[in-house]
C-alpha positions in Angstrom: -42.5 -14.5 -56.6 -38.9 -14.7 -54.1 -36.5 -17.1 -55.5 -33.4 -16.9 -53.8 -32.6 -15.8 -49.9 -29.2 -15.1 -49.2 -26.9 -13.7 -46.3 -22.9 -13.1 -46.0 -20.2 -10.6 -46.0 -18.7 -9.1 -48.9 -16.3 -6.8 -48.0 -12.7 -7.3 -49.7 -10.8 -6.2 -47.2 -12.1 -8.8 -44.4 -10.2 -11.7 -42.9 -10.4 -14.1 -46.2 -10.3 -17.7 -43.7 -13.1 -15.9 -41.8 -15.6 -14.4 -44.1 -15.6 -18.0 -46.2 -16.5 -19.9 -43.2 -19.3 -17.0 -42.4 -20.6 -17.3 -46.0 -20.5 -20.6 -46.2 -22.3 -22.0 -42.7 -24.6 -18.7 -44.0 -25.2 -20.8 -47.7 -26.3 -23.9 -46.2 -28.9 -21.9 -43.6 -30.3 -19.6 -46.2 -31.2 -22.6 -48.4 -32.9 -24.5 -46.0 -35.1 -21.3 -45.2 -35.8 -20.8 -48.2 -36.9 -24.2 -49.3 -39.5 -24.2 -46.6 -40.7 -20.4 -48.0 -40.6 -21.8 -51.9 -43.8 -23.2 -51.5 -45.9 -20.7 -50.2 -44.8 -18.7 -53.3 -44.1 -15.7 -51.7 -45.0 -12.6 -54.4 -42.9 -9.2 -53.3 -43.8 -7.6 -57.2 -40.4 -7.3 -59.2 -38.2 -8.3 -55.9 -36.8 -12.2 -56.7 -34.0 -12.3 -54.0 -33.6 -11.0 -50.3 -30.4 -10.7 -49.0 -29.0 -9.9 -45.4 -25.7 -8.1 -45.8 -23.1 -8.5 -42.7 -21.1 -5.5 -42.0 -18.6 -5.1 -39.3 -19.6 -1.7 -38.8 -23.1 -0.1 -38.1 -23.9 0.1 -42.2 -24.6 3.7 -43.4 -28.4 2.6 -44.5 -30.3 -0.3 -43.5 -32.4 -0.8 -46.3 -31.8 -0.7 -50.1 -34.0 -1.6 -53.0 -31.8 -3.0 -55.6 -34.5 -3.4 -58.9 -35.3 -7.2 -58.3 -33.0 -8.0 -55.1 -33.8 -5.9 -52.0 -30.9 -5.9 -49.2 -31.2 -5.4 -45.6 -27.8 -4.2 -44.3 -26.7 -5.6 -40.5 -23.8 -5.0 -38.2 -22.5 -8.4 -37.4 -20.8 -9.2 -34.3 -17.8 -11.8 -36.2 -15.5 -11.6 -33.7 -17.9 -13.1 -31.2 -18.9 -15.7 -34.1 -15.3 -16.7 -34.3 -15.1 -17.6 -30.4 -18.6 -19.5 -30.9 -18.9 -23.1 -30.7 -20.2 -24.6 -33.6 -24.2 -24.6 -32.4 -23.5 -21.1 -31.3 -22.5 -20.2 -34.7 -25.6 -21.7 -36.0 -27.6 -19.7 -34.1 -26.0 -16.5 -34.4 -26.2 -16.9 -38.0 -30.0 -18.2 -38.0 -31.1 -15.4 -35.6 -29.7 -12.8 -38.0 -31.0 -14.1 -40.9 -34.3 -14.6 -39.5 -34.1 -10.9 -38.4 -33.3 -9.6 -41.5 -36.0 -11.2 -43.0 -38.6 -10.3 -41.0 -37.5 -6.4 -41.6 -37.3 -7.0 -45.4 -41.0 -8.4 -44.8 -42.3 -5.3 -43.2 -40.9 -3.0 -45.6 -42.6 -5.4 -48.9 -45.6 -5.8 -46.9 -45.1 -9.3 -46.8 -46.9 -12.3 -45.0 -45.0 -12.5 -41.7 -45.9 -16.0 -40.9 -44.9 -17.5 -43.8 -40.9 -16.3 -42.6 -41.6 -17.7 -38.8 -43.1 -20.8 -40.3 -39.4 -21.3 -42.3 -37.6 -20.1 -39.2 -39.1 -22.5 -36.9 -38.7 -25.6 -39.7 -34.7 -24.7 -39.9 -34.7 -24.8 -35.8 -36.8 -28.0 -35.6 -34.4 -30.3 -37.8 -30.9 -28.9 -35.9 -29.5 -27.6 -39.0 -29.5 -31.0 -40.3 -31.4 -30.4 -43.8 -32.9 -33.5 -46.2 -34.1 -32.3 -48.9 -36.1 -34.7 -51.6 -36.4 -33.8 -55.4 -38.6 -35.6 -58.1 -40.4 -39.0 -58.5 -38.9 -42.3 -56.5 -37.2 -44.2 -58.7 -37.9 -47.7 -58.6 -35.9 -50.9 -58.7 -39.0 -53.5 -58.1 -36.7 -56.6 -58.0 -34.7 -55.4 -55.0 -37.9 -54.1 -53.4 -35.8 -50.5 -53.3 -36.8 -47.2 -53.9 -34.4 -44.1 -54.4 -34.9 -40.5 -54.2 -32.4 -37.8 -55.1 -31.6 -35.1 -52.6 -29.7 -33.2 -50.6 -28.2 -33.8 -47.1 -26.7 -30.5 -45.2 -25.4 -29.3 -42.5 -24.0 -26.0 -42.0 -20.9 -27.9 -42.0 -21.1 -30.2 -45.0 -23.4 -30.7 -48.1 -24.0 -34.1 -49.6 -25.8 -35.0 -52.7 -27.6 -38.2 -52.3 -30.1 -40.7 -52.9 -32.5 -41.5 -50.3 -33.2 -45.5 -50.6 -35.9 -47.1 -48.4 -38.5 -50.3 -49.2 -40.8 -50.2 -51.7 -43.0 -52.7 -49.4 -42.8 -50.9 -46.4 -41.8 -47.8 -46.7 -38.6 -48.6 -44.2 -35.6 -46.7 -44.6 -32.3 -48.1 -45.9 -30.2 -45.1 -45.9 -28.7 -43.1 -48.3 -25.9 -43.2 -51.1 -23.6 -40.2 -51.2 -22.5 -39.1 -54.7 -21.3 -35.8 -54.2 -19.9 -34.3 -50.8 -18.7 -30.7 -49.7 -16.8 -30.7 -46.6 -17.0 -27.2 -47.0 -20.4 -26.3 -48.0 -20.3 -23.5 -51.0 -22.4 -25.5 -53.4 -25.0 -22.6 -52.8 -27.3 -25.6 -55.2 -30.0 -25.0 -57.3 -32.1 -28.2 -56.6 -33.5 -28.3 -60.2 -29.6 -28.8 -61.7 -29.1 -31.9 -59.1 -29.2 -34.5 -61.6 -30.9 -37.9 -62.9 -31.1 -41.0 -61.1 -30.7 -44.7 -62.2 -30.6 -48.2 -60.6 -27.4 -50.1 -62.2 -28.0 -53.4 -60.4 -29.7 -54.2 -57.1 -27.4 -52.4 -54.9 -25.2 -49.7 -57.3 -27.0 -46.3 -58.4 -26.1 -43.7 -60.9 -26.1 -40.1 -60.6 -25.6 -38.5 -64.2 -25.4 -34.4 -62.9 -26.9 -31.9 -65.4 -23.5 -30.0 -65.1 -22.2 -31.3 -68.6 -18.7 -31.3 -66.7 -19.2 -34.2 -64.2 -18.9 -37.6 -65.6 -21.8 -40.1 -64.2 -21.4 -41.1 -61.0 -21.8 -44.5 -59.3 -22.5 -45.1 -55.6 -23.1 -48.4 -53.9 -26.1 -49.0 -51.5 -23.2 -50.3 -48.7 -21.6 -46.9 -49.1 -18.3 -48.2 -49.4 -16.7 -46.2 -52.4 -15.4 -42.7 -51.8 -17.6 -40.3 -53.1 -16.3 -37.6 -55.8 -15.5 -34.4 -53.1 -16.2 -30.8 -54.7 
């Protein structure tokens, strides 16, 4: 089953700041694309990861089979990316990712419909991806429900709780626990942690990462989140 999708440049000689910007934005877009695909349980035999590797010049080979990873090597216009607006950069990265995915799809004889659906979903959300994980945590006295998740764009990623009314499903907003202004979290959803209501308006996140202490966040959003 495909468990991971990635895209980026790994050339040590490339301008470090530009490479980081490309890879960070790519991580967020790949994450949204992957989550849309996971439910389909795409079976590619021994292949577990699909990778689009970006090169400044034309690569020597287009496709590479590396056991559990299948790689599509493509030439990427880094100068055009650098000059583009934020929206243009997002579109450029998604287009490159999707083109690479379709080439890998053809090489592995996979159903293209799953990949087309993932591409359309990422475009439809305008690169603001909201992911929810696990069962809602209820605070019946306050008539509130909270779900752990990710609020992600290519410009930032946040670990949040989505809060709503139990009685009406009315959206009450989010509580931010962790914010990454330069998104390189490249998270795995199962590692996020566990939610707990401490009072009628305060939530606590206990991260599964043992190096992080529990993080509290008020529903008002007044507290400054922990910054990655």
